[in-house]
C-alpha positions as CSV (number, residue, x, y, z in Angstrom):
1,M,15.1,0.3,-13.5
2,N,12.0,-0.6,-15.4
3,C,8.3,-0.8,-14.4
4,F,7.4,-4.2,-13.2
5,D,3.8,-4.1,-14.6
6,C,5.0,-3.0,-18.0
7,A,7.7,-5.7,-18.1
8,A,5.0,-8.3,-17.5
9,V,3.3,-7.4,-20.8
10,G,6.6,-7.0,-22.7
11,D,7.0,-3.2,-22.6
12,N,10.2,-1.5,-21.5
13,T,9.1,1.6,-19.6
14,A,11.4,3.4,-17.1
15,A,10.2,3.4,-13.5
16,V,9.6,6.7,-11.6
17,A,8.8,5.3,-8.2
18,V,8.8,2.2,-5.9
19,C,5.6,0.8,-4.4
20,A,5.5,1.5,-0.6
21,D,3.9,-1.9,0.1
22,C,5.5,-4.5,-2.2
23,G,8.6,-2.7,-3.4
24,A,7.9,-3.1,-7.1
25,A,9.2,-0.4,-9.5
26,V,6.3,1.4,-11.2
27,C,6.1,3.9,-14.1
28,Y,4.0,7.0,-14.1
29,T,1.0,5.2,-15.6
30,H,0.9,2.4,-13.0
31,A,1.7,4.6,-10.0
32,C,-1.2,5.4,-7.7
33,V,-0.5,8.4,-5.5
34,S,-2.6,9.2,-2.4
35,A,-2.4,11.4,0.7
36,R,-0.8,10.1,3.9
37,W,-1.7,12.1,6.9
38,A,0.8,12.4,9.6
39,T,-0.6,13.0,13.1
40,R,0.7,14.4,16.4
41,A,-0.6,14.2,20.0
42,T,-1.7,17.4,21.7
43,A,-2.9,18.2,25.2
44,L,-5.3,15.7,26.7
45,N,-4.0,13.0,24.3
46,R,-6.0,14.5,21.4
47,V,-4.6,13.4,18.0
48,V,-4.6,16.0,15.2
49,R,-3.6,15.9,11.5
50,V,-0.4,17.7,10.5
51,E,-0.7,19.8,7.4
52,P,0.2,19.4,4.6
53,P,-0.2,15.7,4.0
54,S,2.7,13.7,2.6
55,R,2.1,11.2,-0.2
56,I,2.3,7.5,-0.6
57,I,2.9,5.7,-3.9
58,R,1.6,2.2,-4.5
59,C,1.4,0.0,-7.5
60,S,-2.0,-0.6,-9.0
61,L,-2.3,-4.1,-7.4
62,C,-1.4,-2.9,-3.9
63,E,-3.8,0.1,-4.3
64,Q,-6.7,-2.3,-5.1
65,T,-6.0,-4.5,-2.1
66,H,-5.3,-1.7,0.3
67,G,-9.0,-0.9,0.8
68,A,-10.2,-4.5,0.5
69,A,-11.9,-6.3,3.3
70,P,-9.7,-8.8,5.1
71,E,-10.4,-12.4,4.2
72,T,-11.8,-14.6,7.0
73,C,-9.2,-17.1,8.2
74,T,-10.2,-20.7,7.5
75,V,-7.2,-22.4,9.1
76,P,-8.3,-24.3,12.2
77,N,-6.8,-23.1,15.5
78,P,-4.5,-25.9,16.8
79,R,-5.0,-24.8,20.4
80,R,-8.8,-25.2,20.2
81,S,-10.0,-28.5,21.7
82,T,-11.7,-30.8,19.1
83,R,-13.8,-32.6,21.7
């Protein structure tokens, strides 16, 4: 399997991972690795992080959009009265 981003520019680079969000194959250059903290509930419903963190791999596009602010919805609500 080859890297999707490299193939878009005509390169033929082997993929080393698959994006956790969109499923695109990525090479080592285009892979973005970050920590994913697992949690567990303890007494009194307190949530604590579990050590060590696991990892999540995303393509560069999904990594950029992961932290972006959500876009405001401009589609009118069909249930809302127009009177």
